[in-house]
C-alpha distance (Angstrom), angle and dihedral (degrees) to the residues before:
residue distance angle dihedral
M1 . . .
Q2 3.79 . .
L3 3.78 94.2 .
S4 3.79 92.9 48.9
F5 3.79 92.3 48.2
K6 3.79 94.7 49.0
K7 3.77 90.9 43.2
A8 3.79 89.8 53.3
L9 3.78 90.5 51.0
R10 3.79 92.1 50.7
L11 3.78 95.5 45.6
R12 3.77 93.4 50.5
A13 3.79 99.8 34.6
A14 3.80 95.7 103.8
A15 3.80 97.2 44.0
V16 3.78 96.0 40.5
G17 3.78 92.5 43.7
A18 3.79 89.4 53.3
C19 3.80 90.5 52.5
A20 3.78 90.7 49.6
L21 3.80 91.1 50.8
A22 3.78 90.0 48.6
I23 3.78 91.1 54.0
A24 3.78 90.7 47.9
G25 3.81 89.6 48.6
V26 3.79 92.0 53.5
M27 3.78 89.7 52.4
Q28 3.80 89.9 54.6
N29 3.80 98.1 42.9
G30 3.76 98.9 75.0
P31 3.81 146.2 -66.9
A32 3.82 95.3 -78.1
E33 3.81 94.3 58.4
A34 3.80 91.9 41.5
Q35 3.80 90.3 52.3
S36 3.80 89.0 49.5
L37 3.78 90.6 53.0
F38 3.80 92.2 53.3
A39 3.80 97.3 36.8
P40 3.82 116.9 115.3
I41 3.81 114.9 -94.1
I42 3.82 97.0 170.1
T43 3.79 130.2 29.3
V44 3.80 120.2 -159.8
N45 3.79 108.1 -169.9
D46 3.81 99.7 -55.7
A47 3.82 96.4 -22.4
V48 3.81 122.9 95.7
I49 3.79 132.8 -148.3
T50 3.80 117.1 -153.8
R51 3.78 130.0 -148.7
F52 3.80 88.5 -113.8
E53 3.80 90.2 58.8
L54 3.80 90.6 48.1
E55 3.82 92.5 50.4
Q56 3.79 89.9 48.5
R57 3.79 93.4 50.4
I58 3.82 91.5 47.2
L59 3.81 90.1 54.5
F60 3.80 91.1 45.9
M61 3.82 93.3 50.6
K62 3.79 92.5 47.6
I63 3.80 90.8 53.8
L64 3.82 91.5 47.5
R65 3.84 88.8 50.6
A66 3.80 94.1 -125.2
P67 3.84 106.9 -176.1
G68 3.82 116.7 -118.1
D69 3.78 137.1 34.5
P70 3.85 106.2 -24.7
E71 3.82 96.5 -145.8
E72 3.79 94.4 47.0
L73 3.80 91.3 46.8
A74 3.81 92.0 46.2
R75 3.82 92.7 51.5
K76 3.79 92.4 50.3
A77 3.81 92.9 44.3
L78 3.82 92.8 50.6
I79 3.82 91.7 48.4
D80 3.79 90.2 50.1
D81 3.79 90.8 47.4
R82 3.81 91.0 53.5
L83 3.81 89.9 50.8
R84 3.78 90.4 48.4
S85 3.81 92.2 48.0
Q86 3.79 91.7 50.8
A87 3.81 91.3 50.0
I88 3.81 90.6 47.7
S89 3.80 90.2 51.5
D90 3.82 92.2 47.4
A91 3.81 89.0 52.3
E92 3.84 88.8 51.3
I93 3.80 92.4 -125.6
T94 3.81 113.7 161.6
L95 3.78 123.5 -175.2
T96 3.78 122.9 -149.9
E97 3.79 121.6 -129.5
E98 3.79 87.3 -114.3
Q99 3.82 90.6 58.8
V100 3.80 91.8 48.5
S101 3.82 91.6 47.5
E102 3.79 91.1 50.3
G103 3.80 91.0 47.9
L104 3.79 90.5 50.1
K105 3.79 89.6 49.4
N106 3.82 91.2 52.8
F107 3.80 91.3 47.4
A108 3.81 92.6 49.7
S109 3.81 91.1 47.3
R110 3.82 89.8 66.5
T111 3.80 86.9 71.1
N112 3.83 93.1 43.9
L113 3.81 88.8 -116.6
S114 3.80 131.4 121.5
V115 3.80 117.4 -113.3
T116 3.80 90.5 -105.8
D117 3.81 94.1 50.6
F118 3.82 91.6 42.1
L119 3.82 93.8 53.2
K120 3.80 91.0 42.3
A121 3.81 91.8 52.7
L122 3.81 90.8 49.8
A123 3.80 92.8 45.2
E124 3.80 90.0 53.8
E125 3.82 86.8 59.2
G126 3.81 94.1 48.4
V127 3.83 101.8 -95.4
A128 3.81 111.8 131.3
P129 3.83 117.0 -133.9
E130 3.81 90.7 -123.9
T131 3.81 89.7 58.8
V132 3.80 88.8 60.3
R133 3.81 93.3 42.6
D134 3.81 91.5 51.8
F135 3.80 90.0 49.4
V136 3.81 92.2 51.2
R137 3.82 93.8 42.0
T138 3.81 92.8 52.9
N139 3.79 93.6 47.5
L140 3.81 92.5 48.3
G141 3.80 92.2 48.9
W142 3.79 92.0 47.4
R143 3.80 92.0 50.1
E144 3.81 90.2 51.6
L145 3.80 90.8 48.1
V146 3.81 93.7 48.6
R147 3.80 94.0 47.3
G148 3.78 92.3 47.9
R149 3.79 93.0 47.3
F150 3.82 101.8 39.7
L151 3.82 111.2 16.6
N152 3.82 95.3 99.5
D153 3.81 90.1 53.8
A154 3.81 92.5 44.6
R155 3.81 98.4 54.0
P156 3.82 110.5 107.2
S157 3.77 122.3 -129.7
P158 3.82 120.6 -117.9
T159 3.80 88.4 -105.5
E160 3.81 91.1 54.4
I161 3.80 90.7 50.0
D162 3.80 89.6 49.8
R163 3.78 89.8 51.6
A164 3.81 92.6 49.3
L165 3.78 90.2 50.9
G166 3.78 93.1 45.2
R167 3.81 88.9 -120.6
D168 3.76 101.8 120.2
P169 3.86 104.2 146.0
S170 3.80 89.3 -132.6
G171 3.78 93.0 53.4
S172 3.78 145.2 -55.3
V173 3.78 141.5 -97.4
R174 3.76 130.4 -105.6
V175 3.78 126.8 -175.9
L176 3.78 136.7 -150.7
L177 3.80 109.4 -142.5
S178 3.76 140.4 174.1
E179 3.79 118.7 -149.9
I180 3.76 141.0 -159.2
I181 3.81 116.3 -167.2
I182 3.81 113.5 -172.6
P183 3.83 116.9 -168.3
A184 3.81 115.1 -129.6
T185 3.79 137.2 -171.6
P186 3.82 128.9 -173.4
Q187 3.79 86.4 -97.0
T188 3.83 95.6 52.0
I189 3.83 103.9 31.1
E190 3.82 93.8 102.6
Q191 3.80 93.5 54.4
V192 3.81 91.7 42.4
E193 3.82 93.0 51.7
E194 3.81 90.3 48.9
L195 3.81 90.8 50.4
A196 3.83 92.0 46.4
N197 3.81 90.7 51.9
R198 3.81 89.8 53.8
I199 3.80 91.0 48.8
S200 3.82 92.2 50.5
D201 3.82 87.7 59.4
L202 3.82 92.3 59.4
K203 3.80 112.2 117.6
T204 3.82 107.2 -168.5
Y205 3.79 135.7 60.3
A206 3.81 90.5 -126.7
E207 3.82 93.2 54.9
F208 3.79 91.9 48.1
S209 3.80 92.0 47.2
E210 3.80 91.2 51.1
A211 3.82 91.2 49.2
A212 3.81 90.6 50.0
G213 3.79 91.4 54.0
Q214 3.78 90.5 49.1
F215 3.82 104.0 40.2
S216 3.82 112.2 14.5
A217 3.79 121.8 103.2
A218 3.83 92.4 -167.4
D219 3.79 121.0 113.2
T220 3.82 87.0 -113.1
R221 3.80 94.7 65.8
D222 3.82 91.9 100.7
Q223 3.82 88.7 56.2
G224 3.80 92.8 51.4
G225 3.80 90.0 -98.6
R226 3.81 92.2 -63.0
L227 3.80 117.0 154.8
G228 3.79 126.2 -166.8
W229 3.79 123.0 -115.4
L230 3.83 112.6 -54.7
A231 3.80 128.3 -167.9
I232 3.80 106.8 -119.8
T233 3.81 88.8 -131.6
N234 3.82 90.7 62.6
L235 3.80 90.8 64.6
P236 3.82 122.1 86.3
V237 3.82 109.6 -81.4
P238 3.85 96.2 -119.6
L239 3.81 89.5 52.8
Q240 3.82 96.4 50.1
P241 3.85 97.2 79.3
V242 3.81 90.3 46.3
I243 3.80 91.6 54.5
M244 3.83 94.0 41.2
A245 3.81 90.3 55.0
M246 3.82 92.1 57.9
N247 3.79 126.0 93.7
P248 3.82 125.5 -151.3
G249 3.80 108.0 -72.7
D250 3.83 93.7 24.7
T251 3.80 119.1 127.5
S252 3.80 120.1 -151.4
E253 3.76 127.6 -125.3
P254 3.83 113.1 -101.7
I255 3.81 111.4 -75.2
L256 3.80 116.7 -150.1
L257 3.80 115.5 -132.7
P258 3.80 131.2 173.7
N259 3.81 104.5 -75.8
A260 3.82 93.6 -8.5
V261 3.80 148.2 56.0
A262 3.81 120.6 -132.7
V263 3.80 132.5 -156.5
F264 3.82 123.2 -173.5
Q265 3.78 133.4 -162.3
M266 3.81 122.2 -158.2
R267 3.80 114.0 -131.9
G268 3.78 99.9 168.2
M269 3.82 147.6 -18.0
Q270 3.80 129.9 -152.1
E271 3.78 137.8 -177.8
I272 3.78 112.0 -138.2
V273 3.77 130.1 -161.7
A274 3.80 99.6 -127.0
P275 3.82 114.3 75.9
A276 3.77 112.6 -115.3
A277 3.78 116.9 -111.6
R278 3.79 120.1 -118.1
Y279 3.76 125.1 -153.5
S280 3.79 135.5 -140.3
A281 3.81 93.9 -165.7
I282 3.79 138.6 14.9
E283 3.79 121.4 -157.8
Y284 3.78 118.7 -152.5
A285 3.79 142.0 156.1
E286 3.80 130.5 -135.8
Y287 3.80 117.3 -157.7
R288 3.81 109.5 -171.6
I289 3.78 120.3 -144.6
P290 3.84 121.3 -168.2
G291 3.78 117.7 -126.0
G292 3.79 103.1 53.4
R293 3.79 112.3 -132.9
S294 3.79 94.8 -16.9
P295 3.82 117.2 136.6
E296 3.81 89.6 -109.4
A297 3.81 93.9 52.9
L298 3.81 92.8 45.9
A299 3.80 90.0 49.2
R300 3.82 89.3 51.7
A301 3.82 89.3 50.9
R302 3.80 91.0 52.5
D303 3.80 90.0 50.6
V304 3.81 91.2 51.0
R305 3.79 90.6 47.5
D306 3.81 89.8 54.5
R307 3.81 92.1 50.4
A308 3.82 101.0 41.5
D309 3.81 121.5 69.8
T310 3.81 95.4 161.9
C311 3.79 137.4 20.5
N312 3.81 89.4 -103.6
D313 3.81 89.1 64.3
L314 3.80 89.7 63.3
Y315 3.82 91.3 68.2
G316 3.80 90.8 65.2
I317 3.80 92.1 45.9
A318 3.82 91.7 51.5
A319 3.82 95.8 39.2
D320 3.80 96.7 109.5
Q321 3.82 95.5 40.8
P322 3.83 132.8 83.8
P323 3.85 113.9 -75.9
E324 3.81 93.5 -115.5
V325 3.82 91.0 64.6
L326 3.84 91.1 77.1
D327 3.80 122.6 45.0
R328 3.82 120.6 177.7
K329 3.79 118.9 -177.8
S330 3.80 144.3 162.2
E331 3.81 115.1 -142.8
A332 3.77 141.4 166.4
P333 3.82 109.7 -100.1
A334 3.82 91.8 -114.7
N335 3.82 91.0 57.5
I336 3.80 96.8 52.4
P337 3.83 115.2 99.5
R338 3.78 109.4 -102.0
D339 3.79 95.9 -118.7
V340 3.81 91.3 50.8
A341 3.82 91.5 45.3
L342 3.81 90.6 52.3
E343 3.79 91.9 53.5
L344 3.82 93.2 45.0
A345 3.81 90.0 52.0
K346 3.81 88.8 64.9
L347 3.80 95.6 50.1
D348 3.77 137.0 85.7
V349 3.80 119.4 -151.5
G350 3.80 110.1 -66.1
E351 3.81 94.1 18.0
V352 3.79 122.6 123.1
S353 3.81 140.7 -141.8
T354 3.80 125.5 -162.0
S355 3.81 97.0 179.3
L356 3.81 98.1 105.4
T357 3.78 132.9 80.1
R358 3.79 135.2 -175.2
S359 3.84 136.7 -165.7
N360 3.81 92.8 52.1
G361 3.79 91.4 -51.5
E362 3.80 95.9 -49.3
T363 3.83 95.9 109.5
L364 3.82 125.1 56.5
V365 3.81 115.5 -144.7
F366 3.82 115.7 -140.2
L367 3.82 98.5 -159.3
M368 3.82 120.5 -166.7
L369 3.81 127.9 -178.8
C370 3.81 109.8 -131.5
G371 3.81 100.3 179.2
R372 3.80 149.2 -48.9
T373 3.82 128.5 -121.0
A374 3.81 116.1 -146.2
A375 3.79 115.6 -118.9
L376 3.78 120.6 -116.0
N377 3.79 97.7 -166.7
Q378 3.78 105.7 53.5
N379 3.82 95.3 173.8
A380 3.79 96.2 64.8
T381 3.81 96.8 109.0
R382 3.83 104.5 32.2
D383 3.82 93.1 109.2
Q384 3.78 91.5 46.8
I385 3.80 92.8 50.9
G386 3.81 92.3 43.8
E387 3.79 91.3 53.4
A388 3.80 91.7 46.9
L389 3.81 91.9 51.6
A390 3.80 91.7 47.3
Q391 3.80 91.3 49.7
Q392 3.80 91.3 50.8
R393 3.79 90.9 53.0
L394 3.79 91.7 45.4
N395 3.80 89.3 54.2
T396 3.80 90.6 51.9
L397 3.81 93.4 46.3
S398 3.80 90.0 46.0
E399 3.81 92.2 54.7
S400 3.81 91.6 46.6
F401 3.80 91.3 50.5
L402 3.81 91.3 49.0
D403 3.82 90.3 48.6
Q404 3.81 88.4 53.5
L405 3.81 92.3 49.8
R406 3.80 90.2 48.7
A407 3.82 92.2 50.2
E408 3.81 92.0 50.8
A409 3.83 96.4 44.0
L410 3.79 128.9 97.1
I411 3.81 103.4 -128.4
I412 3.80 120.0 -178.8
E413 3.82 118.3 -175.6
Q414 3.80 123.7 -169.0
């Protein structure tokens, strides 16, 4: 995330700096303009939001690359924050400075910066440190409120965890998905995220299929993104609860992958009698082809596909090339990069994917599944899945509670 954050700062330095100077100029140009800057522009019940706060949140959202109109998003976010703050106060929740400092540290760590450097970088673009602290404080308090109020209702039962893992003793679960995988580089990530957000709003199978044919780089693009039936346990563990929470016709939120953004649509779900196998290790090979997704590189991949029936065949194909061109490894599923794990989930032994790239799109990855090793300890990720399911439900309950607060509030916008 560091590159994206710094890139955002650079791209918006001139515009944001100008806004910051304008705010500073208003403060110096007399009491009337200063009063205007700090006059209420929104009232939420008895709490006010000033123009200064709105300008600060707009700057903050621009730097964080929040998709959408910055002013509209900032207004909504500030209203929601006031509602959250009022609910936190009513629940008599008080955060210590140590909790806020730790929360700020965690937030800054997403950009690979220290708190000091993070606040300094924001301040250089006109965002006051207290704006960030208030943002973190409100989110921490709201999380504590939501967990205290809803956690007991959100905890999944053992049966629900079994279902999410595809380990129900009476059978397992398989899903019928469509996919759109959009390649991204540091230079294109903003446009890709915006496109992925639009795709996740699609409502019909036909619309999603058309978008897959137009935008997806996956091998399924010619089939409208449609995958065959997949055992839920073949998918990466963090993705399993996301998929299990979908109903037929649902489209997922964008999912960030290395060098790509993915969106999935659920077309069907079935319980099957035979328990799904789980694996302790997956063996696969990556043969790297220069040229990214150029016609020449894709033609080379087709030639390799025609010549290689097993992973062992790749050694002969790569014999006269540098050693780093071919990489064969056996890894635990949790250690495999998510984009690679997603592709492997679709493959049988000896099958190939050419959907992935590396080196900012300049290298095509010829990915072949060599084999899978059955797991002996099938309970290794129960706690992880249980926590993921609980967090999903907490998010849903949190949004419902906020919707209720918003419906009951007296909100006056100027």
